[in-house]
N, C-alpha and C positions, 0 to 999 in steps of 0.2 A: 694678525690673527682675528678670527671671527667665530661666533657661535650662532647656530641656526636651529630654529625650532619649527618643525613641520606641523601644520594644523590639519587634522583629518587624514583620511586614507583613501581618497578618491583618485581617479586616474590623473587628474591635474592636481598637484599637491601645492597648496599655498603655504608660504612660510614667512616668518619674521626673522630678522638677522641683526646682529650687533657686532660691529668691527671697531677696533681701537688700536692705536699704535703711536709711533713716533717717526717722523721723517725729516730728511734734510734735502734741500734743493738748491740748485743754482741755475739761473736763467739768463741768457744773453739774447737781446733783440737787435737784429742787424737790419739796416736799410738796404734797399735794392742796390745801392752803390758799393755795398760791402763794408761800410763803416759801422763800427759798433755804436749803437745809439743808446743802449741802456743795459745795465747789468744788475742783477739782484740775486742775493742768496739768503738763506735762512734755514731755520729748523723749527719744529713745533710738534705738538701733540694733536691727534685728530680722533674724532668719534664719529661713527657712521652707522646710524640705524637705517634699516631697509625693510621693505615688504616686497614679496615677489611670488613667483610660481615656478614649479618644476614639472615638466612633462616627461616621464620616463619613456625612452625608446626601447631600451633593453634593461637588464638588471644593473648595468654599470654605466650606461650612457643616457643622458637626459638633455632636453632643451630647457633652458632657464631664462627667465626675465626678471628684472627687479628694478625698483626705484629707490635710490638711497639719498639721504640728506647728509652731506659731508660738512662737519663742523670742525674747522681748523683754527688752532690758536698758536700764533707765533710770537716771538719776542718783539719783532718790528711791527706786527699788525695784531691788534687786540683780538681780532676774530674775523673769520670769513665763513660764510655759509653758502653752499650751492647744491642744486639738485643734479643727480647723476643717473639717467636712465641707462640700463644695460640689457643686452640680450646675448646669449651665447650657448655653448655646449658644455655641460658638466660631465666629468669623467670620474667615476669612483675608483679609487686605488685601494689595494689591500683586500682583506676578507670581507 
């Protein structure tokens, strides 16, 4: 889940966002010969603050871009931080 706050009311709407949650993962790395070289699984909490913009095309569709910093804390790894740039299309559902 995430919360987003829009700053201003111009045609291009900047925003700040905060996402948080819990995830589980399992990763297998295989060599070209098909042999399994490495396997890893875990779970942990994450926090992801972001800044971005939204450019409304219609009242329900917008083009969005954002840069988030993902902070992940797992039992096997005390912490991991990475940047995540994204661009996409936002669709407003409901009223």
